[in-house]
N, C-alpha and C positions, 0 to 999 in steps of 0.2 A: 504494500500500500504506500502510495506517495505521501510524503510529509507535506504539511501546509507550507506555503511560501511565506517567509518572514524575512524582510530585508529593511535595513535602515542605512541610508546613504546621505552624503552631503547634499544640501540643497543648491547644487550647481548644475549648469547645463552639461558639463563633462560627465557627471555621474549618471546621466541618462543611458549611456552606453553600458555601464555596469548593470543598471536595472534591466535593460533589454536582454543582456546576456544571461542573467540569472533567471528571468522570467521565461526565456526560451528553453533553458535546460529543464525548468519545472514543467513546462507544457510538454516537452518531449517525454518526461517521466510519466505524464498522464496519457501518452499516446494520442495527443491532439493532432489532427491532420494539419498539413502545411497551410491550407487556406484559412482555417479557423485560427491557427497560431498567428498568422500575419494580421488578421483582424484584431485579435486581442493585443498583440504587440503595438499596433498602431494606436488603438484607443488608449492603452496604458501609457504610451509615450506622450500623447497629448495631455493626459491627466497629470503626468509627471512634470512636464514643462510648465503647465499652469501652476503647479505647486511650487515650482522654483521662481517663476516670474511674477506672480500676482499677490502673494501674501503681504499684508501690511503689518509692520512691526512684529515679525515672528519671534516667539519666545525661544525657539531652537532653530539652528541652521541645518535642519535635517528633513528628509522626506522618508516616510515609511510606506512600504508596499507589502500588503498581506494578501494571500490568495488561498483558496480552498475549493475542493470539489463540492458541488451541490447535487441535488437529485436531478440528474439529466444535464448538468452544466458545470460551469465554474464561475466563481466570483473573485474579483480582485478589487481591493480597496487601496487607494492612494491618499495619504494623509500629510498635510502640512501643519505648521504650528503658528500660523498668523491669521489675522482677520482679513476680510475682503473689503475693498473699497467699492462702493457702488458707483460704477462708471457707466455712462450712457453708451449704448451700442452704436458703433460707427461703421457702416458698411465700407469694406475696402481697407479697414485699418485693423487687421487682425481679427480677433474674436471668432475665429473659426474652429477652435478646439472643441467646444461643446457640440456643435452640429456634427463634427467629424466623429467624435466618440459615439454619438447616437447612431450614426450611419454604420458603424462597425460592430456594435454589440446590441443585445436585445433590450437592455435597460441601463439607464444611467441615473444614479441618485446622488444629489449633492447636498451634504449636510454641513451647514455653517454654524459655528459657535465661536465664543470668545477664545476658546482653546485651540481653534484651528478649523480647517476644512477637510472633510473626507469625501472623496469621489468614489462611489462604489459602482463597479461595472459588472454586469452579469451577462454571460454568453451561454446560450443553450447549445448543448452538444448532441441532442437527440434528434435534430432535424435530419432529413435524408442527406447523406453525404458528409455529415459533420462528425462522424465517428472516428475510427482509428486512422492513423497516418497511412498514407498510400505510398 
């Protein structure tokens, strides 16, 4: 049985490569096929970069990534330790991370608190063609 994913890395853009490599190994251990793995890696990368770029006054300069299997899928949570500034949406000026995450996973939940923000991504593996690696 695959162990849950538990990772804490520096809140830097360079640490995204470490996160992706560890996440990929974990998904390989779960026998997730390449297409689903790509989708999860893309969504998690977006959540990670948001956790690096957008927190205001973080209490820790770290990002945590945790993952586990669910009934028929996987869940990955990306956590930062800052608050969010409410910024108006400006088309063409970034702000594409959330729609991109939604395009690649089955659900995205964003929980904001004074302690930080947690983005939880769920991907269903029970769809046709989403099972074992090919």
